N, C-alpha and C positions, 0 to 999 in steps of 0.2 A: 604601364598598364593603361590601356586606352578604353576601358569599358565605360568610363565617365567622359563623354565626348563634348561636354559643355564647358564654356569659359565665361566668366563674368569679370569685367574690368570696372573698377571705380577709380575716379581720378579727381584732381582739384587743381586750381590755378591760384595758389595762395598769395600771389603778389598783386592781384587785382584789388582795387579799393572797394568796389561795389559788386559783391558776389552775385547779386540778383541779376546783373546785366551780362554776366559771362555766358558765352555760347561756345559749344564744343562741336567738333566733328571728328569722326574716327575713320580709320582705314586699317583693315587686317590684310597685310600683304600675304599672298598665297591663297586668299579666299575672296575678298571683296574685289569688284571690278572698278569701283570708284569710291571716292570719299562719301560718307553719309551726309545727309542734310544737316545744317547747323541746328543745334538744340540746346536747351537749358539743362537737360538731364546729364549729370556727371557720372554716367555709367553706360556700359554697352555689354550686351550679352550675345553670345554665339552658341548655337545648339547644333548637335549632330555633326560635329567636325570630324573629318577623317584624320588619321595620324599623318603627321608631316611637319614641315618647318614653316612657322608663321612669325611675322613681326607685326606687333600692334603699334599703331601710331595714333596720336591724338593731337589736335590743334585747339587752341583757345583764342577767343577774341573778345 
């Protein structure tokens, strides 16, 4: 059922000592052309996605 075409990902890096210093970037294969800029926000939302196969990737530093 693809009538709700929105996705929201929430993530964490639990092994970092100072969570306030963690930065994330995301990439949705099949949708994004490049990685997102680094951000402190531990979430990413996509709206109006077409049906298809996607792989969500996140990196932390």
